[in-house]
N, C-alpha and C positions, 0 to 999 in steps of 0.2 A: 234538587240538591245535587251538586257535582261530586264526582269521585276522582281521587288522585292516587296513583300508585307511586310510592317512593322506595328507594333502596337505601338501607343504612348499613354501615359497617357494624361489626359485632359490638364493639365498645360503645358506640353511639346508641345502638339499640338498647343495650343494658342500661345506660344512664336514663334513656327516655322511659323505659319500663318502670324503672325504680321511682323516678320522679312522678310519673303518672299514678303509680300505686300510692305514694305518699299523699298526693293531692286527691286521691279517691276519684280519679277520672279514667275513662277508657283511653286507650292510646289514640283513638281517632279524635276524641274531644280534647285531649292534651295537645295534639298536633294543631288542631284548628285554633286553639287558644294562642299558641305560639305564633301562628301566622297572623291572627288578628292583632297581636301586640305589635308586630312588625309593620302593619298597614296603617297605623295611626297617623293622621295627617296634621296633628297639632300637639303642642307640648301639653303634658298633664298640668292641672291646676297647681300642684305642688311645685313644679318648676317655674311656672309663670309668676308665682308669689315670691320667689327668691330675691329679685332685685330690691335692694334697700332694706333687706331683712337683717343685715350684719350691723349691729350697733357700733362696733369698734372700727368699721371700715371708714376711711377718710372721705369727706365730701369732696365734690368736684373743686370747690373753691380752695380746700385745703391741699389738694393735689396740685393745683395750679400755682399756689402761693410760692412754691420753691422753684418755679421756672425762671429762667433768666431770659433776656432778650436774644434773638437770634443774631448771629455774626453777620456782618456785611457780606453780601455775595458778590462774586465776580460778575461783571457783564458778559453776556455771551457774544 
């Protein structure tokens, strides 16, 4: 298991200590957890399940129904 030394300003350290205390974690475990969260290489299931979950969002056909044809373009 590797060891890392970090330097924090006083305000950041206070916030980190308080958050670790509330979560009942050591500072080391709290920091390791934050690093692990940042290293995730895929979206969580809750995010991947979002597309199509809005019942009031218009369908693709409804969005395209209001489109008009493009204007003629100038020849280059």
